[in-house]
N, C-alpha and C positions, 0 to 999 in steps of 0.2 A: 461448480466451476472451480478449477484449480488455477492459481496464479502466483507469480513470484512476488508481487507486492499488493498490499491491501488497496482496494478501490478508493478513488477519490469520492467526494460527496456526490458529485454528478453521476458517476458510474454506479455507485451504490444504489442511487435512487432509480436509475435506468434498469438496473438488475432486478430490483424488486417489482418495478411496474410491469415488466414483461414476464415475471414469474420464473426465473431461471433457477431458484432454490439455493441450496447451500453453497457457501463460498469457503474455500480453503486457501489460505494465502501464507507465503513463506515469511515475508518481512512486513512489519506494520508500517502504516503511513508515517507515524511518529519516527520510527527508526530511520526510514528512508529520508525524511525531512532533515533529521539530525546529521546523517552522513553527508547529504548534500551541502548543508550549511558548513560543516567542518571542512569540506573540500572547496569551499569558496563559491559555491553556486548561488545565483540570485534566488531569493525566496519566492515560493510559488504565490500566484495571485489568489489561490484557493486555500481556504482554511483546512487545516489538518484535523480531520475528525475521523473516529473510528467508525467502521461500518454500522455498528450496533447503535450509534447515536443517530444515524441517518435513517436506518431501517430497523426499528426495535422488533425483536421477535424472529429476525431472519437467522437461520442456523449458520454460524460463523465459526471457523476454526483457524487458529494462527496465533502468533507466529509458530513456525516450524523450526525450532531451535537448531537442529542439526544441519539444516540448509541455509540458515542466515549468513554465514560467512561467504558463501558463494554469491548470494545476491548482493552483499555489502560490496564485494570486489567488483561486480558488474557496475554498480552505481558509481563507485569511485572512479572507475575506468571512464564511464560515460561523461561524468563531470570533467575529468581531466582532459577530454578531448574537445570540450566546448571552446 
């Protein structure tokens, strides 16, 4: 699966339970959480955990550094519209 942001713990677990395989993400959950906080968003009710902490052994690739600025801009724009 290719995604702009790293899965949350619930999505990571669901991904593993159904056997979807490798995940490639652009921005990490920690990066996204930091950008949201810096933009004034309310903190998530869900802990920020890397996919590998929830699903050890799952093939995971990310962040994809050359695309991170684009995802950051999308997150900051989304927070600004709340």
